[in-house]
C-alpha positions in Angstrom: 4.1 -5.6 -13.0 3.3 -2.1 -13.8 5.3 0.7 -11.5 3.2 1.6 -8.6 2.4 5.7 -8.7 -0.2 7.1 -6.4 -3.4 7.4 -7.5 -5.5 8.6 -4.4 -4.4 10.2 -1.3 -7.1 10.1 1.6 -6.8 10.5 5.4 -9.1 8.7 7.2 -9.3 7.8 11.3 -5.8 7.4 12.1 -4.3 6.3 8.8 -3.4 8.3 5.6 -4.7 6.0 2.8 -1.9 5.9 -0.1 -3.4 4.1 -2.9 -1.7 2.7 -5.7 -4.0 0.9 -7.9 -7.3 0.6 -8.6 -9.3 -2.2 -6.4 -11.7 -2.9 -9.1 -8.7 -4.4 -11.1 -8.6 -7.3 -8.1 -10.9 -10.3 -7.5 -9.4 -10.4 -3.9 -8.0 -7.9 -1.5 -6.3 -8.7 1.7 -3.9 -7.3 4.4 -1.5 -10.1 4.7 0.5 -10.9 7.7 4.0 -11.4 5.8 3.6 -7.3 4.1 3.5 -5.9 7.6 7.4 -6.7 8.1 8.4 -4.6 5.1 5.7 -1.9 5.7 6.8 -1.5 9.6 10.5 -1.4 9.0 9.9 1.7 6.7 7.2 3.2 9.1 5.9 1.9 12.5 2.4 0.8 12.2 2.2 0.9 8.5 -0.4 -1.8 6.5 -0.2 -2.9 3.3 -3.4 -4.0 1.4 -2.4 -6.4 -1.7 -4.6 -7.3 -4.5 -5.0 -10.6 -6.6 -5.0 -9.2 -10.5 -8.5 -10.7 -12.0 -7.6 -13.7 -14.2 -4.5 -14.1 -13.0 -2.0 -15.7 -9.9 -0.1 -12.2 -9.6 -0.8 -10.1 -6.6 -0.1 -6.4 -6.7 -0.1 -3.8 -3.8 -3.3 -2.1 -4.2 -2.7 0.4 -1.3 -0.6 1.5 2.1 -2.3 2.9 5.3 0.4 5.1 7.0 -0.6 6.3 10.5 -1.2 9.8 10.5 1.5 10.9 12.9 3.3 12.1 10.0 2.2 14.7 7.2 0.8 14.3 4.0 4.4 14.5 1.9 6.0 12.0 4.5 3.2 10.0 4.4 3.4 9.5 0.2 7.1 8.7 0.8 6.9 6.3 3.0 4.3 4.7 1.2 6.2 4.3 -2.2 9.2 3.3 -0.2 7.3 0.2 0.9 5.9 -0.4 -2.4 9.4 -0.4 -3.6 10.6 -2.9 -0.6 7.9 -5.0 -1.6 8.0 -5.2 -5.3 11.8 -4.9 -6.0 
């Protein structure tokens, strides 16, 4: 599994959207309940979008949504920590 580096960062409505992987590499993208526990252990209200890699049974983190009550640097740091928890 390739290491996740931040590709894009956008602020939308009530979330900072921190994208780690191109959504085009996935055949399906979901926000699974099981990932919410890892996300919320780092940042209350955070969500994780996972994608099923095309032609594979593997799932990877596509992006993390962090509530925008924190600044950009904090959101990026929290998102990276969440990905590390899930993918380690």
